[in-house]
N, C-alpha and C positions, 0 to 999 in steps of 0.2 A: 524570414517570412514577415512581410509588412502587415500590420493589423489593418491598415486601410484597404488591403486587398482581400480581406476575409469576406466570405459570404455572410448574409444577414441572419441566417437561421442558426440557432445555438448548436444543434447536433452536428451540422455541417462544419461549423467553426471548430467544434471540439475535435472533429476528425482531422481538420487541417492542422490544428495544434499538435495532435498526436503524431502526424506525419513529419512534423518539423524535426530536423536532425540537429540543429544548432541549439545547445542547451539554453543559451541566453535568450534566444527568440522563443523557445518553448515556454520558458518562465514568463517572459513578457506577455505572451498570448494568454496564458492562464490568468495572469493578473488583470489583463484587459477584459477578458470575458467576465470575470467576477465583478469588476467595477461597473460593467455595462449590462449586467444580467437583467435589470428591470426593463430594459428597452429592447431586448432581443426576443424575437419570435421563437417559440419552441414547437417544432413539428413533431409531436409525439408519435404520430402514426406512420411517419415516412419510413420506408425501408431503404436503407443505404447499402450499396454494394461495397464489399471489402476491397479496397485497392491494394496494390503491392506497396511494400515499404512500411507496413505496420509491425511494430512501432518505429517511429523515427528515432534513431540513435546516432550519436557521433561515431567517427571512426575509432576513437579511443574512449573508454578502455577496451582492451582486448577481452572478449567474453569467452569464458571457459566453463566447464562443468565445475560445480562447487567442490568436487573432490580434487580438482587440479589447481585450485587457488591456494597458494602457499600461505601458511599461518606464521605470523611474526609476533614477537613479544612487544606489548605496548610500553615496556620499560626502556625501549630504545626509541630515538627520535623517528627513525624510519618505520619502526613497528607501530608506533602511535599513529603516524600519518596513514599507514596502511589500514589500521582499524577504522579510523575516521573516514577514509576513502570508501571502505565497504559500506558504512552507514550512509554516506553521501550517495552511493550508487543505489541503495535501497530507496532513498527518497526520490531519486530521479525516476526509478521504475514506478514509484507510487504516483507520480504525476501522470505517467502514461496509463496506469491502472484506472485512475479516476476519469481521465479523458475517454478511455475506451468504454467505461461503464455508461458514459453519457451518450455517445454516438451509436453504440452497437445495438442497444436494446430499445425497440420501439414499443409503443403502447403503454408506457408507464405514466403515472400522474406527473404533472409539471413539477411538483415538489421533489420528486426523485431526481430529476435532472439538475435542479438548483442545489440540492444537497451535494451531489457529486461534483458540481462546479465549485462549491465551497471547499470540498476536499482537495480538488486539483490545485486551487490557489494556495491553500495552506501547505500542501506538499511542496509546491514551488518555493514557498518561503523557507521551509526546512532545508531544501536542497541549497538554496542561496546562502543561508546561514552557515551551513557546513562547508560549502565550497569556499566562501570567503575566509573561513577559519583555516582551511587547508592552505590557502594562499599565504596567510601570515606565517605558516610553517615552512614555506618554500616549495610547496607542492600544489598540484591542481587536479581537478577531476580528469581522469584518464591516465594518470601516471602509474596506476597499478592495475593488474588484471582484475576482473570481476566476474560474477556468475549470473546465470539467467533464471534462477529458481522462481522468483516471483512471476515473471512473465510466462514461464512454462504453464503454470496453473491457469493463468488468464486465457491462454490459447485453448487449454482443455475444456474450459467452461464457456467458450464463446457462443455456443448454441442455446444456452439456457440461463436466463437471468437469475433464476432460483439457485442453480448450482454456483453461479458466480458469487452471489451474495453469501452463500453458505461457506464457500471454500477460499475466497480471497479475503474479504474484510474480517469474517468471523474466525478464520483459521490462520492464514499466513500473517495478516496484519495484527491480529490479536496476539500472535506470538511475540510481537514487539513489545506489548505490554508486559510480558513476562521477562523478556531479555534485557530491557532497559535498566532496571534497578541494579542487577548484578554487574552490568557494564559500567554503570556510574560508580559502583563500589570499587571496581578495579581501577578506574581512572583516578579516583581519590587516592588510592594507594600509590599510583604513579606520582601524583602530587605536583607536577610541574604546572606553570601557568597555562600552557597550552592544554594540558589534560583537564585542569579545573575549568577552563573556559568551555571545554567540550561538555563537562557535566552540566553547566548552565544551559547550553543549547539543548541537551537531551531532556532537561526539565520542560522546556517549551514543547519539544516534540512529543513527549509522553502525555502532556496535558491535551494536546490537539488530537493525538491518536486515540485517546479514550473516546472523544467525540466521533472520530471517523469509524471506529468499530461499532459505536452505538448506532450510527447511520446504517451500517451494514446489518446490524441486528434488527433494526426497525423494518427495513425493507424486506429482509428475509422473512420475518414473521408476517408482514403484510401479504407477501406472496403465498406463504403457507395457508393463511386464512382464505385468500382468494381461491386456492386450489383444494381447500378442505383437507389439509394435511397436518399431521402432528409434527410440530417443529423438531422435537428431540429425535423421534424415530426417523424422520426424513433426513435430518442431518447425518445420522449414522449411515443410512443407506447411500447418501451422496458421497460421504467420505470413503466408503468402500468402493463405490462405482468408479470414482475418479482417482483412487489411490492417493488420497490425501495423506500427508505425513502425520505420523502419530505424535501427539503432543506429550512432551516430557517436562518434568519440573526443572527449576522452580516455577510455580504458577502464581501469578500476581492476582490473587482472588479479589482484593479490594478494587483494583483497576478494572478487572473483568466485571465485577458487580456494577461498578459505575458505568461501564459500557453496555449494560443491559443484559448480561447473562443472568438467568434466573437460578434459583436454588437447586433445582433438579440438575441443570447443566453443570453447575459448579460442583455438586456432589459427585457427578460422573467423572469430572476432571480430577478430583482428589483421589478417587479409587485407583488402586494399582500403582501407588507411589508416583502419581502424576500422570500416568497413562490413562487415556480415555478408555473406559470399558462399557460397552453397551449391553442392554438386556438381550438375552439369547433369542428372544422372539423376533428381533428385527433381522436376523440373518436367514 
C-alpha cells in the first residue's frame, strides 16, 4: 500500500493500514500516520462500514487454535526461534488491534485516536525489532504456525468500545506485563547471544506495554465515568459476558500498578492464588 494513496482522514487511513496484508507496508503505514498525526483530520463522528478482509494478514504464518500450536524448548535453536516467532506474531496482532481501535469506534475525543495511533506505531517498532532479530537467526515471520487468540477477543468486542478497552488492553495485553519477566528469566538461562538479545528487546517491549495498558485503563475509566458505571464491577460483568480468560499468576503487580490498576483491582488479582475473584454481588 502506497502511503501517497491513503485518504486524508485518520480513521480511514487506519482502516486502510489495518487491511494491508504485507507486514512491511503495514509497519510503514503505522509509522507514517504517527509522523503526520498533527496534520491529519480526525473525523470522530463518522460511521465507517466494516469491509471484508479485516484484519489484513499475510498468507503465512498458518493460523491455528492455540491448542494446535506445538510447543518447543527454547534451549534448542529452532525452539528459541519458535518462541520469539510467537512473540513476533503477538506484536503483529497488536498493530492490528491498535489500528482497529482507531477506525472502528466513532464519537471518542481526539486524544483517544492519537493515543491508539501512538500504540500502533510502537507495536510496529516491536514487531520490526523481533522480526529483524529472527532474521539474524535464519528465520522470518511466517516460518512457524501461530494462533488467533488476541484477534478473537477483538472481534467479540467490536460493537462496544467499553468492552474493547476492558478486555483487550486491560486483560489480554496486560497479561503480557505478567508473562514478560518469566520469559526473560528463561531466556537468560538459555544464555546464548540470540537469547540475550531477545531479553533486551523484551525490555523495550515491557516498557512500552506498560504505557499501552495505561492508555487502555485511562479510556476504560473515562467511558465508565461517562456512563456512570463502577469500573471494578463493570469489568467483572464484561469479563463474564465475553468469556474473558481467567488471569493466573505470576502477576506483575509493579508493572500493573504503573499501568494504572488501582489497589482494589490489584487486591482482587492477588486473591485466589492469582485468579481474579469478584464480589458475589456482581453475579
